[in-house]
N, C-alpha and C positions, 0 to 999 in steps of 0.2 A: 574139764574144770567144773567142779561142783560148788556153786555158791548158793548158800541157803538164803531164804527170804529174810532171815534175821540179820545176816551179814549185809545184805543189800540195804535193809532199813537203817542199821547202825552207820553204814557208810554215808548214806544220804543225809542223816541227821548231823553227822560230824561236818560234812561239807557245808550244809546249810548254816550250822553254827559258826563256822569260820567266816562265812560271808556276813552274818549278823554281827559278829565281833568286829569285822573290818569296818562295817558301817558306823557302829557306835564309837569305836576307838579312833577312827581317822577321818570319816567322811561327814559325820553329823554336824560338826562345827567346820564351816568352810574355811580352808586355808590352803596355801600353796606349799606342798611338802618340800622339805629341804633334801639336799642330796644325801645326807647322812640317813635321814628317815627312810627315804626310798631304797637306798642300798641295803640297809639293815633288814627291812621287811621283805625285799626281794630275795635275799639270802635265806630268810626264815622259811618262806613259802617253797623255795626250791629244795631246801633241806627236808621239809615235810613230804614233798613228792618223792624224794630219794628214799626216805625212811619207809614210806608206804611201798615202794618198789622192792625194797629188801624184805618187807613183810610178805609180799606176794611170792617172792623167791623162796622164802623159808616155809610158807604155808602150802604152796602148790607146786614148787619145783622150779628149776632153772629155766625150763622152756617158757613157761608163762611169765616168769620174771623178766626174761629177755624180751618177750613180746611187749610187756608193759613199758619197759625202758625205751624200746624202739618207737612205740607209739607216742610216748611222752615227749621224746626229743623231737619227733616230727611235728607234733602239734605245737610245741613251744616255738619251733622255728617258723611255722606258719603264723603263729601269734605275733612274732616280731614284725612280719610283713604286714599284719593287720594294724600294728601300731603306726606304721607309716601312713596308712589311710586315715587313722584317727587324727594324726597331726594335720592332715589336709582338711578334714572336717572341722576341727577346732579352729583352725586358722581362717577358713572360709566364713564361719559364723561368728568369728571374733569372740569366742567364749572366754570370759575373764579367767585367768589362771586359777584363782581360788575356788571357782565353781566347777572346774573340769573334773575333779575327783568324783563328785556325785554322779554326773552323767556317765562317766566311765564305768563306775561300779554298777549302776542300773543297767547299762548296756551289756556288761559282762554277765550279769544274772539272766538277762533276756537271752543272751547267746547260749548259756548253759541249758536253759529250759528248751529252747528250740533244738539244740543239738541232742538233748535227751529224746525228743520226739523223732528226730532223724535216725538216731541209734536204734530205737525200738522198731521203726519201719524197716531199717536196713537188716536188722536181725531176723525179723519175720520173713522178709523177702529171701534172705540167704537160706533159711531153713526150708522154705517152700520150693525155691527154684535155684538150683546150683548155677544155671546159666547167667544169673544176675552178675556174677563176677566178670563176665564178658562186658556187660554194660558199664560196671564200675571202672574196669581197666580202660575201655575206650574213652570214657568221660575224662579220666585223669590224663590220658595222653593228649586229648583235645585241649584240656585246661592248660597243660604244660606248654603246648604250642602257642596258645592264646597269650599266656603270661610272657612267653619269649618275645612275641610280636609287640606287646605293649611295653616292654622293658626300655624302649627308646625314650619314652616320655610318660612314665606312669602318672605323674601329677596331672597332665592334661587329660588323660583317659579317665582318671578318677573324678576330676572336677566336672567333666561332661556328664557322668552318671549322676553325681550329686545335684547338679543344676537342674536336670530333668525331673528328679524326684522333688526338689524344692519347689519348682513351679507347680507340680501336681498337688503338693500339700497346700500351698498358698491359695490355690483355686477352691479348695474344699474346707479350709479352716480360716477362722477369723484370727489373724495373727498380728501382734504388735511388733514394732521394730526395736523396742528397748527391753533389756533384761530387768527383771524384778527380783534381785537376789538370785537364789537358785530355784525359784518357783517355776512350775510348769505352766501355771495360769495366773492371770492378773485381772483386776477390774479397772476398766477405763470408762468413766461417765456412767457407772452403774452396770456396765455390760461386761461379760466374761470374755477375755481374750486369751489366746494361746501365746506364750512368750517364745522367743527364739530357742529357749532351752528345750521346749517340747519338740520343736523341729529337729534339733540336734539329736535328741534321744531317738526319734523315729528313724532318722537317717542312719544312725549307728545300728539300730535294730535291723533295718533292711540290709545294711552291709553285712551284719553278722549272719543273716540267712545265706547270702552269697558265699561267705567264707565257709559255712557249714557244708555247702554243696560239694566242695572239693576236699575239705578236711576229713569228713566222715568216710567217704570211699577210700581216702588215703590210708586211714588207720585200719580200716577193714582189710586192707591189703597186707597188713602186718600182723593182725590177730583177728580171729573170728569170734572171740569171746566178748559178748556185750558188756560184761562187768569191767574188763580191762579197757574197752573202748570208752566207756563212760568215765571211769576214774582218770584215765590218761588225759581226756579232754578237760575234766573238772580241774585237775591239778595244773594243767597247762594254762587254763584261764585264770586260775587263782594267782594273785600276785602280778597280773598283767597291768593293773592300774599303777602299781609302784614302778614296774619296769618302764612304763610310759614316761614317767618323770625322771627316772634314773638315766635312761638313754638320751632323752632330750635331743640335742643337736647331733648326737652320734648317728642317728638314723640316716641323715642325708649323706653320710660318708660310706654307708654300706651299699655302694653303687653296683656291686655284682651279686647282691643277695637274690634279686629276682631270677638271675640266671641259675643260681644254685638251687632255688626252690623249684624252678622249672625242671631242672634235671632230676630232682628228687621225686616230683610228681610223675614225671615220665617213667622213671625207674620203677616206681611202685605200680604204675599202670601196666607196664610190661610184666611185672611179677604177678599181677592179678590175672592177666590174660594167660600166662603159663599155667597158673593154678586152675583156671577155668578149663583149659585144654586137658589137664591131668584128670580133672573130675568130670569131664564132658559127658553130657547125656543128650545133647542135641542130635537128632537122627541124621541131619544133613552134614554133620562133621564126623568123619571116620565111622559112619554107620551107627552113631550113638555110643560108640565105645570110647574109652579114654585114650588120649594121644600120649605117646611116650616122649615127653619133653622134660628137660631138667627143671627142677623147682629151686627157687632161691630160698636159702635158709634164713632164719631170724638173725643169726650171727653175721651173715654176709650183708643182710639188709641194714642192720645197725651200723656195721663198719662203713658201708657206702654212705649212709646218711651223715654220720659224724665226720667222715673225711671230706665230704662235699661242703659241709658247713664250715669246717676249719679252713679249707682252701679258699672258699669265697670270702670269708670274713677277713682273713689275713691279706688276701689279694686286694680287697676293697680298701682296707686301712693303709696299705702300702701305696696304692694308687692315689688315694686322697692326700696322703702326706706328700707324695712327689708332686702332685698337681698344685697343692698349696704352696710348696716351696718354689715352684717355677713361677707362680703368679705373684708371689711376694718378692721375688728377686728383683732388685733395682735395675733399671735399664743402664747399660754401659754407655758412657758419654765419650764420643770421639771428638776431641778438640782438633781443630784444623791447625 
């Protein structure tokens, strides 16, 4: 896939422009977005991502188009799981709803910058050492197992991580307990203090780093093209703020999402290991020669990812509906 520096530059400018537009059109004036506003802009950003995928298909062929869509769907699914963590953070720090948009957008921009760095490092490592796929695959399988183990009570595990980070920050920053609008700093008795908004932003930024550690290897398991990795991540993150307000209370009903994401990460991890064996250069494995193992195609990968997400989403909603019906059912009175 040959992507010229000009195409890279235009793509980055367009993505940056969309974030700037999002800030001035929706975030600059603090407000709690309505369901209609969130739904409309979520649909617009998803449509932009799909149109871009069709452009990739037209410009570079169906193989790369399929890789982009597989990467985008995977990153979007992982982003939904990220939203669940954002809900926990917002609730823990009691962020007023009208100020949540700003911290979310800034956190998303931070995430994109950090993922860009991870993507560059990952591309350099892959080009220099083919055995990196072994590390990526093993890490994803480990992450899948870890996610599966924590699926029993994700809120408790996440709150433990956030509490440790919060204690660390409060020891090193002079922080106030009150919000001052959506400001990151405020003045109290002539001294500069960090507001809880800054703490929230740092916690979200740290969380984004953790998310990038599994999302970048995951998408490199679907495509080795840095341009597709970057754009799939960018378009998956774009509109995440609107999706946060759109889904709202629906997130706690997706009870099986962690299981689905765990399976997807494990599946991609296995795919990476198979690819590493096929491209093997390590002398202690088959004498440094490639191993004749089957490789998983992009079509199969996309099909498995979509099927897993559909099954876990439908199962979650049915389970939540049944559980809600059983808890709301009035007790039967037996008169003597």
